[in-house]
Backbone as a chain_set.jsonl record, in Angstrom:
{"seq": "MIKRRIYHAFVLVIILLGAGTFYYTYAEGWSYVDSFYFSTMTLTTIGYGDLAPTNPGSKIFTSIYALFGIGIMLYILSSVIGIFILKQEQFFGRIFLPLHKIRHHEKEIKKEKKINVEQEREIKTHEKRIKKQEKEIDRLKKEIKKKK", "coords": {"N": [[-3.694, 17.974, -8.885], [-5.888, 16.15, -9.034], [-6.851, 16.924, -11.512], [-4.717, 16.226, -13.106], [-4.826, 13.473, -12.835], [-7.217, 12.958, -14.185], [-6.537, 13.82, -16.739], [-4.499, 11.958, -17.38], [-6.016, 9.633, -17.297], [-7.829, 10.069, -19.401], [-6.051, 10.119, -21.533], [-5.231, 7.485, -21.397], [-7.664, 6.235, -22.036], [-7.951, 7.054, -24.688], [-5.756, 5.736, -25.763], [-6.571, 3.102, -25.239], [-8.924, 2.998, -26.806], [-7.767, 3.369, -29.314], [-6.122, 1.079, -29.424], [-8.065, -0.929, -29.269], [-9.55, -0.376, -31.588], [-7.584, -0.778, -33.545], [-7.005, -3.515, -33.066], [-9.522, -4.854, -33.539], [-9.964, -4.132, -36.175], [-8.011, -5.562, -37.554], [-8.146, -8.206, -36.501], [-10.83, -8.967, -36.671], [-11.534, -8.01, -39.095], [-13.066, -5.765, -39.48], [-14.252, -2.47, -40.454], [-12.503, 0.663, -39.834], [-14.246, 2.458, -38.628], [-16.34, 0.799, -37.672], [-14.826, -0.764, -35.925], [-13.871, 1.171, -34.111], [-16.324, 2.06, -33.138], [-17.322, -0.326, -31.915], [-15.337, -0.686, -29.98], [-15.717, 1.609, -28.423], [-18.365, 1.206, -27.519], [-17.943, -1.064, -26.0], [-16.119, -0.178, -24.0], [-17.677, 1.725, -22.707], [-19.638, 0.21, -21.709], [-22.085, 0.0, -22.947], [-22.907, -1.563, -25.215], [-24.673, -2.408, -27.674], [-25.141, -4.686, -29.175], [-25.16, -5.042, -31.887], [-22.786, -5.518, -33.148], [-20.405, -8.105, -32.772], [-17.647, -9.977, -31.544], [-16.26, -12.681, -33.445], [-14.325, -14.72, -33.549], [-12.517, -16.94, -31.284], [-10.172, -15.824, -30.075], [-10.633, -13.07, -30.276], [-12.867, -12.875, -28.664], [-11.813, -13.47, -26.135], [-9.962, -11.365, -25.948], [-11.799, -9.226, -25.967], [-13.145, -9.652, -23.562], [-11.114, -9.213, -21.629], [-10.397, -6.64, -22.407], [-12.808, -5.257, -21.908], [-13.061, -5.532, -19.095], [-10.718, -4.218, -18.198], [-11.152, -1.726, -19.383], [-13.545, -0.894, -18.148], [-12.641, -0.497, -15.563], [-10.912, 1.683, -16.005], [-12.762, 3.597, -16.905], [-14.318, 3.878, -14.595], [-12.37, 4.948, -12.949], [-11.948, 7.428, -14.197], [-14.5, 8.535, -13.844], [-14.635, 8.636, -11.02], [-12.591, 10.466, -10.557], [-13.569, 12.789, -11.798], [-15.868, 13.204, -10.261], [-14.561, 13.629, -7.867], [-13.381, 16.124, -8.365], [-15.683, 17.744, -8.54], [-16.657, 17.45, -5.928], [-14.533, 18.566, -4.476], [-14.608, 21.228, -5.433], [-17.133, 21.915, -4.509], [-16.756, 21.695, -1.739], [-14.897, 23.745, -1.406], [-16.464, 25.931, -2.164], [-18.59, 25.854, -0.267], [-17.03, 26.068, 1.962], [-16.123, 28.695, 1.813], [-18.503, 29.942, 2.316], [-19.426, 28.907, 4.787], [-17.319, 29.218, 6.584], [-17.098, 31.967, 7.476], [-19.548, 31.991, 8.885], [-19.029, 30.114, 10.839], [-17.034, 31.456, 12.23], [-18.529, 33.602, 13.18], [-20.314, 32.27, 14.876], [-18.485, 31.324, 16.739], [-17.62, 33.742, 17.849], [-20.054, 34.557, 18.906], [-20.366, 32.682, 20.958], [-18.243, 33.434, 22.592], [-19.094, 35.991, 23.294], [-21.425, 35.325, 24.676], [-20.272, 33.998, 26.846], [-18.923, 36.13, 28.016], [-21.123, 37.737, 28.631], [-22.361, 36.065, 30.464], [-20.469, 36.09, 32.49], [-20.625, 38.812, 33.129], [-23.29, 38.908, 34.021], [-23.116, 37.27, 36.263], [-21.358, 38.828, 37.777], [-22.962, 41.064, 38.15], [-24.96, 39.93, 39.74], [-23.461, 39.347, 42.022], [-22.771, 41.944, 42.777], [-25.326, 43.007, 43.323], [-26.026, 41.338, 45.436], [-24.088, 42.127, 47.321], [-24.851, 44.81, 47.6], [-27.367, 44.468, 48.768], [-26.588, 43.334, 51.206], [-25.145, 45.467, 52.238], [-27.193, 47.37, 52.502], [-28.762, 46.057, 54.394], [-26.948, 46.083, 56.512], [-26.683, 48.83, 56.875], [-29.287, 49.438, 57.673], [-29.335, 48.025, 60.061], [-27.366, 49.409, 61.45], [-28.597, 51.922, 61.623], [-30.819, 51.225, 63.19], [-29.493, 50.419, 65.515], [-28.344, 52.848, 66.245], [-30.604, 54.351, 66.849], [-31.51, 52.932, 69.02], [-29.458, 53.347, 70.819], [-29.729, 56.095, 71.212], [-32.181, 56.176, 72.459], [-31.603, 55.004, 74.91], [-30.073, 56.879, 76.137]], "CA": [[-3.512, 16.546, -8.694], [-7.032, 15.438, -9.599], [-6.907, 17.238, -12.942], [-3.682, 15.421, -13.747], [-5.359, 12.104, -12.884], [-8.212, 12.901, -15.26], [-5.792, 13.918, -17.997], [-3.852, 10.659, -17.621], [-7.063, 8.648, -17.57], [-8.329, 10.302, -20.752], [-5.009, 9.646, -22.454], [-5.317, 6.026, -21.368], [-8.864, 5.853, -22.793], [-7.639, 7.229, -26.11], [-4.875, 4.617, -26.12], [-7.412, 1.896, -25.262], [-9.773, 3.047, -27.997], [-6.893, 3.129, -30.464], [-5.712, -0.328, -29.423], [-9.247, -1.726, -29.62], [-9.844, -0.133, -33.0], [-6.542, -1.478, -34.314], [-7.161, -4.967, -32.912], [-10.724, -5.36, -34.203], [-9.816, -3.934, -37.614], [-7.2, -6.642, -38.13], [-8.543, -9.544, -36.046], [-12.191, -9.276, -37.119], [-11.703, -7.538, -40.466], [-14.061, -4.696, -39.519], [-13.743, -1.155, -40.855], [-12.033, 1.459, -38.691], [-15.418, 3.039, -37.969], [-16.987, -0.269, -36.899], [-13.92, -1.154, -34.839], [-13.907, 2.247, -33.114], [-17.67, 2.008, -32.563], [-17.402, -1.473, -31.011], [-14.441, -0.404, -28.849], [-16.388, 2.605, -27.585], [-19.519, 0.561, -26.873], [-17.428, -2.001, -24.999], [-15.555, 0.584, -22.878], [-18.735, 2.426, -21.974], [-20.546, -0.873, -21.284], [-23.402, 0.147, -23.569], [-23.074, -2.837, -25.909], [-25.963, -2.545, -28.363], [-25.294, -6.053, -29.674], [-25.174, -5.107, -33.347], [-21.497, -6.105, -33.527], [-19.874, -9.019, -31.763], [-16.494, -10.715, -32.059], [-16.637, -14.027, -33.901], [-13.318, -15.758, -33.278], [-12.24, -17.111, -29.854], [-9.156, -14.869, -29.621], [-11.281, -11.765, -30.133], [-13.758, -12.95, -27.5], [-10.954, -13.354, -24.943], [-9.473, -9.985, -25.939], [-12.918, -8.359, -25.604], [-13.399, -9.819, -22.124], [-10.048, -8.502, -20.902], [-10.537, -5.235, -22.808], [-13.966, -4.695, -21.201], [-12.745, -5.433, -17.664], [-9.733, -3.155, -18.023], [-11.797, -0.471, -19.773], [-14.507, -0.498, -17.118], [-11.834, 0.055, -14.469], [-10.451, 3.017, -16.41], [-13.92, 4.494, -16.922], [-14.652, 4.161, -13.194], [-11.311, 5.836, -12.472], [-12.262, 8.763, -14.725], [-15.708, 8.994, -13.169], [-14.316, 9.004, -9.634], [-11.777, 11.685, -10.601], [-14.464, 13.912, -12.111], [-16.677, 13.417, -9.057], [-13.649, 14.218, -6.887], [-13.253, 17.558, -8.671], [-16.935, 18.392, -8.135], [-16.713, 17.476, -4.463], [-13.542, 19.543, -4.036], [-15.136, 22.567, -5.726], [-18.261, 22.143, -3.607], [-16.196, 21.945, -0.408], [-14.309, 25.084, -1.421], [-17.572, 26.885, -2.209], [-19.258, 25.887, 1.028], [-16.057, 26.549, 2.937], [-16.151, 30.16, 1.769], [-19.769, 30.393, 2.898], [-19.622, 28.497, 6.174], [-16.231, 29.653, 7.458], [-17.514, 33.172, 8.214], [-20.604, 31.637, 9.84], [-18.366, 29.444, 11.957], [-16.373, 32.507, 13.015], [-19.583, 34.348, 13.876], [-20.777, 31.427, 15.989], [-17.43, 31.317, 17.753], [-17.695, 35.031, 18.539], [-21.282, 34.547, 19.71], [-20.075, 31.915, 22.172], [-17.392, 34.281, 23.435], [-19.944, 37.063, 23.828], [-22.293, 34.715, 25.689], [-19.444, 33.767, 28.035], [-18.716, 37.436, 28.651], [-22.401, 38.138, 29.225], [-22.566, 35.233, 31.649], [-19.586, 36.648, 33.522], [-21.217, 40.084, 33.536], [-24.5, 38.615, 34.796], [-22.655, 36.788, 37.571], [-20.82, 39.985, 38.502], [-24.11, 41.876, 38.561], [-25.576, 39.239, 40.88], [-22.598, 39.578, 43.189], [-22.919, 43.354, 43.162], [-26.643, 43.153, 43.957], [-25.951, 40.672, 46.742], [-23.323, 43.025, 48.2], [-25.69, 45.981, 47.871], [-28.385, 44.051, 49.739], [-25.904, 43.199, 52.499], [-24.826, 46.821, 52.712], [-28.457, 47.974, 52.943], [-29.119, 45.415, 55.668], [-26.021, 46.583, 57.532], [-27.053, 50.223, 57.138], [-30.516, 49.4, 58.475], [-28.947, 47.577, 61.407], [-26.655, 50.535, 62.064], [-29.63, 52.911, 61.962], [-31.585, 50.683, 64.311], [-28.639, 50.488, 66.699], [-28.21, 54.268, 66.589], [-31.86, 54.736, 67.501], [-31.537, 52.261, 70.327], [-28.498, 54.056, 71.669], [-30.338, 57.387, 71.528], [-33.254, 55.923, 73.417], [-30.998, 54.667, 76.189], [-29.448, 58.076, 76.692]], "C": [[-4.651, 15.77, -9.351], [-7.121, 15.692, -11.1], [-5.871, 16.423, -13.713], [-4.15, 13.969, -13.871], [-6.354, 11.966, -14.031], [-7.524, 12.951, -16.615], [-5.159, 12.571, -18.338], [-4.884, 9.594, -17.968], [-7.625, 8.828, -18.976], [-7.31, 9.867, -21.801], [-5.058, 8.125, -22.532], [-6.54, 5.531, -22.138], [-8.608, 5.98, -24.286], [-6.736, 6.096, -26.59], [-5.679, 3.32, -26.206], [-8.305, 1.862, -26.498], [-8.96, 2.784, -29.258], [-6.487, 1.666, -30.567], [-6.88, -1.225, -29.815], [-9.593, -1.592, -31.085], [-8.855, -0.892, -33.878], [-6.763, -2.99, -34.262], [-8.356, -5.48, -33.712], [-10.666, -5.166, -35.721], [-9.072, -5.115, -38.23], [-7.667, -8.032, -37.715], [-9.919, -9.946, -36.58], [-12.434, -8.838, -38.559], [-12.757, -6.448, -40.598], [-13.417, -3.409, -40.035], [-13.273, -0.411, -39.601], [-13.217, 2.032, -37.901], [-16.115, 1.988, -37.107], [-16.128, -0.681, -35.707], [-13.915, -0.109, -33.724], [-15.247, 2.237, -32.379], [-17.77, 0.871, -31.546], [-16.519, -1.253, -29.78], [-15.093, 0.579, -27.883], [-17.567, 1.989, -26.836], [-19.061, -0.405, -25.779], [-16.905, -1.246, -23.778], [-16.632, 1.274, -22.051], [-19.804, 1.47, -21.459], [-21.956, -0.715, -21.847], [-23.755, -1.142, -24.298], [-24.43, -3.04, -26.545], [-26.195, -3.949, -28.911], [-25.318, -6.161, -31.184], [-23.859, -5.646, -33.906], [-21.046, -7.016, -32.399], [-18.675, -9.742, -32.358], [-16.896, -12.154, -32.4], [-15.592, -15.084, -33.58], [-12.966, -15.797, -31.794], [-11.205, -16.127, -29.306], [-9.746, -13.49, -29.386], [-12.216, -11.746, -28.932], [-12.965, -12.809, -26.202], [-10.434, -11.925, -24.818], [-10.575, -9.039, -25.467], [-13.219, -8.455, -24.113], [-12.38, -9.043, -21.299], [-10.159, -7.0, -21.152], [-11.678, -4.567, -22.033], [-13.658, -4.525, -19.716], [-11.767, -4.295, -17.394], [-10.364, -1.793, -18.314], [-12.791, 0.019, -18.745], [-13.768, 0.105, -15.925], [-11.365, 1.464, -14.776], [-11.616, 4.007, -16.399], [-14.357, 4.845, -15.496], [-13.632, 5.115, -12.574], [-11.585, 7.271, -12.929], [-13.469, 9.342, -13.991], [-15.413, 9.426, -11.735], [-13.471, 10.274, -9.587], [-12.642, 12.911, -10.868], [-15.335, 14.233, -10.897], [-15.826, 14.054, -7.96], [-13.473, 15.711, -7.108], [-14.516, 18.3, -8.23], [-17.028, 18.499, -6.618], [-15.744, 18.513, -3.918], [-14.052, 20.966, -4.251], [-16.293, 22.908, -4.784], [-17.768, 22.436, -2.193], [-15.587, 23.341, -0.334], [-15.408, 26.144, -1.381], [-18.232, 27.002, -0.843], [-18.311, 26.328, 2.133], [-16.037, 28.065, 2.988], [-17.426, 30.699, 2.404], [-19.801, 30.128, 4.394], [-18.493, 28.916, 7.11], [-16.592, 30.946, 8.186], [-18.617, 32.884, 9.236], [-20.014, 30.959, 11.067], [-17.686, 30.479, 12.862], [-17.399, 33.31, 13.815], [-20.082, 33.552, 15.073], [-19.752, 31.383, 17.111], [-17.477, 32.617, 18.56], [-18.954, 35.125, 19.396], [-21.058, 33.805, 21.02], [-19.232, 32.741, 23.134], [-18.217, 35.393, 24.083], [-20.857, 36.517, 24.92], [-21.519, 34.438, 26.97], [-19.231, 35.073, 28.786], [-19.998, 37.927, 29.311], [-22.665, 37.352, 30.495], [-21.716, 35.751, 32.799], [-20.172, 37.956, 34.04], [-22.465, 39.868, 34.386], [-24.11, 38.138, 36.185], [-22.1, 37.935, 38.411], [-21.953, 40.884, 38.989], [-24.816, 41.245, 39.755], [-24.769, 39.465, 42.15], [-22.748, 41.005, 43.697], [-24.251, 43.565, 43.875], [-26.656, 42.502, 45.336], [-25.208, 41.546, 47.742], [-24.144, 44.263, 48.562], [-26.77, 45.654, 48.905], [-27.77, 43.919, 51.126], [-25.619, 44.573, 53.098], [-26.095, 47.504, 53.222], [-28.903, 47.379, 54.275], [-28.243, 45.945, 56.798], [-26.35, 48.031, 57.889], [-28.32, 50.296, 57.993], [-30.198, 48.998, 59.914], [-28.23, 48.696, 62.147], [-27.655, 51.604, 62.497], [-30.438, 52.453, 63.173], [-30.786, 50.783, 65.614], [-28.467, 51.937, 67.167], [-29.456, 54.743, 67.342], [-31.941, 54.134, 68.901], [-30.614, 52.97, 71.31], [-29.086, 55.399, 72.092], [-31.437, 57.227, 72.569], [-32.683, 55.671, 74.803], [-30.359, 55.895, 76.819], [-30.449, 58.91, 77.3]], "O": [[-4.413, 14.847, -10.13], [-7.431, 14.783, -11.871], [-6.122, 15.987, -14.836], [-3.903, 13.315, -14.885], [-6.335, 10.975, -14.761], [-7.886, 12.212, -17.531], [-5.276, 12.1, -19.469], [-4.649, 8.752, -18.835], [-7.872, 7.842, -19.672], [-7.675, 9.311, -22.836], [-4.939, 7.549, -23.614], [-6.463, 4.511, -22.823], [-9.005, 5.111, -25.063], [-6.924, 5.56, -27.682], [-5.494, 2.531, -27.133], [-8.43, 0.829, -27.157], [-9.403, 2.069, -30.158], [-6.502, 1.081, -31.65], [-6.716, -2.165, -30.594], [-9.897, -2.582, -31.751], [-9.244, -1.563, -34.833], [-6.714, -3.665, -35.291], [-8.223, -6.434, -34.479], [-11.253, -5.948, -36.468], [-9.448, -5.61, -39.293], [-7.589, -8.96, -38.52], [-10.152, -11.111, -36.903], [-13.419, -9.243, -39.176], [-13.286, -6.22, -41.686], [-12.193, -3.277, -40.051], [-13.592, -0.79, -38.474], [-13.192, 2.083, -36.671], [-16.444, 2.249, -35.95], [-16.641, -0.917, -34.613], [-13.951, -0.452, -32.542], [-15.3, 2.387, -31.159], [-18.251, 1.08, -30.432], [-16.911, -1.595, -28.664], [-15.026, 0.399, -26.667], [-17.738, 2.233, -25.642], [-19.724, -0.542, -24.751], [-17.206, -1.622, -22.645], [-16.507, 1.39, -20.832], [-20.774, 1.901, -20.836], [-22.913, -1.241, -21.28], [-24.793, -1.745, -24.025], [-25.259, -3.774, -26.008], [-27.343, -4.355, -29.093], [-25.478, -7.257, -31.719], [-23.828, -6.172, -35.018], [-21.277, -6.734, -31.223], [-18.679, -10.083, -33.541], [-17.746, -12.755, -31.743], [-15.945, -16.243, -33.358], [-13.103, -14.784, -31.108], [-11.351, -15.646, -28.182], [-9.403, -12.818, -28.413], [-12.347, -10.724, -28.259], [-13.392, -12.115, -25.28], [-10.457, -11.338, -23.736], [-10.32, -8.147, -24.658], [-13.515, -7.446, -23.473], [-12.742, -8.306, -20.382], [-10.031, -6.194, -20.231], [-11.531, -3.44, -21.558], [-13.962, -3.481, -19.139], [-11.965, -3.502, -16.473], [-10.14, -0.828, -17.584], [-12.879, 1.221, -18.491], [-14.214, 1.096, -15.347], [-11.413, 2.341, -13.914], [-11.465, 5.135, -15.93], [-14.726, 5.988, -15.226], [-13.986, 5.98, -11.773], [-11.468, 8.213, -12.145], [-13.455, 10.499, -13.571], [-15.893, 10.468, -11.289], [-13.622, 11.078, -8.667], [-12.464, 13.952, -10.235], [-15.516, 15.4, -10.548], [-16.303, 14.909, -7.214], [-13.422, 16.481, -6.148], [-14.429, 19.364, -7.616], [-17.437, 19.534, -6.09], [-16.086, 19.259, -3.0], [-13.943, 21.81, -3.362], [-16.417, 24.042, -4.321], [-18.297, 23.322, -1.522], [-15.737, 24.039, 0.669], [-15.299, 27.133, -0.656], [-18.414, 28.102, -0.322], [-18.746, 26.901, 3.133], [-15.946, 28.657, 4.063], [-17.426, 31.793, 2.968], [-20.155, 31.007, 5.181], [-18.696, 28.964, 8.324], [-16.412, 31.026, 9.401], [-18.624, 33.461, 10.323], [-20.448, 31.201, 12.193], [-17.752, 30.392, 14.088], [-17.168, 33.652, 14.975], [-20.253, 34.101, 16.162], [-20.106, 31.402, 18.29], [-17.386, 32.603, 19.787], [-18.928, 35.704, 20.482], [-21.511, 34.252, 22.074], [-19.476, 32.748, 24.341], [-18.056, 35.695, 25.266], [-21.048, 37.152, 25.957], [-22.05, 34.622, 28.065], [-19.34, 35.13, 30.011], [-19.966, 38.468, 30.416], [-23.139, 37.905, 31.488], [-22.177, 35.841, 33.937], [-20.212, 38.187, 35.249], [-22.671, 40.578, 35.37], [-24.708, 38.556, 37.176], [-22.345, 38.003, 39.616], [-21.908, 41.402, 40.105], [-25.225, 41.948, 40.679], [-25.322, 39.739, 43.215], [-22.84, 41.24, 44.902], [-24.303, 44.225, 44.913], [-27.223, 43.044, 46.285], [-25.644, 41.692, 48.884], [-24.125, 44.708, 49.71], [-27.053, 46.452, 49.798], [-28.369, 44.346, 52.114], [-25.822, 44.81, 54.289], [-26.068, 48.15, 54.27], [-29.36, 48.094, 55.167], [-28.725, 46.223, 57.896], [-26.304, 48.415, 59.058], [-28.416, 51.107, 58.914], [-30.735, 49.57, 60.862], [-28.462, 48.907, 63.338], [-27.569, 52.129, 63.607], [-30.7, 53.243, 64.08], [-31.309, 51.17, 66.659], [-28.45, 52.203, 68.369], [-29.359, 55.45, 68.345], [-32.395, 54.784, 69.843], [-30.952, 53.165, 72.477], [-28.937, 55.788, 73.25], [-31.588, 58.066, 73.458], [-33.273, 56.113, 75.789], [-30.134, 55.879, 78.029], [-30.129, 59.974, 77.829]]}, "num_chains": 1, "name": "protein.A"}
C-alpha cells in the first residue's frame, strides 16, 4: 500500500517536472535544461535565484506549481517515512514479542509461586496446630495416668 503510494507520487513528480519543463521552455523561452533545472529547484523549494520567471503568467503558474509541488513532495516524504516506521515496527516487533511472551510467562510463574507459598503457609499452620494438639493430647494422657 505505502509502496504504491510512493510509486504514484514519483510518477506525479515526473509529470510535474515534465509539465514545468514544457511550460517554462515555451512561456519563458528557456532551454530544456534550464526549464528542467528551474522546475526541480521550485519543486524541491531550493530556489537558488539564478533563474526567475519574467512575465506575469509565468509568475502565477510558478506560484501554483510551487504550492502543488510542495504538497506532492511532502506526500512522498511522508510515504517514505511511513515505510521506515513500518519496517522499524516490524523489526522491533520481532524482538519485543518474544520478550513480551517471556514477561507474560514470568507473571504466570509468579502467580503459581504465590499460590505455592500460600499453600506452604497453610500447611505450616496446620502442622503447628497438629503439633499443639499432639502436645495437648500428651499432656492429657500424662494427667490421666497421674490420676490413676
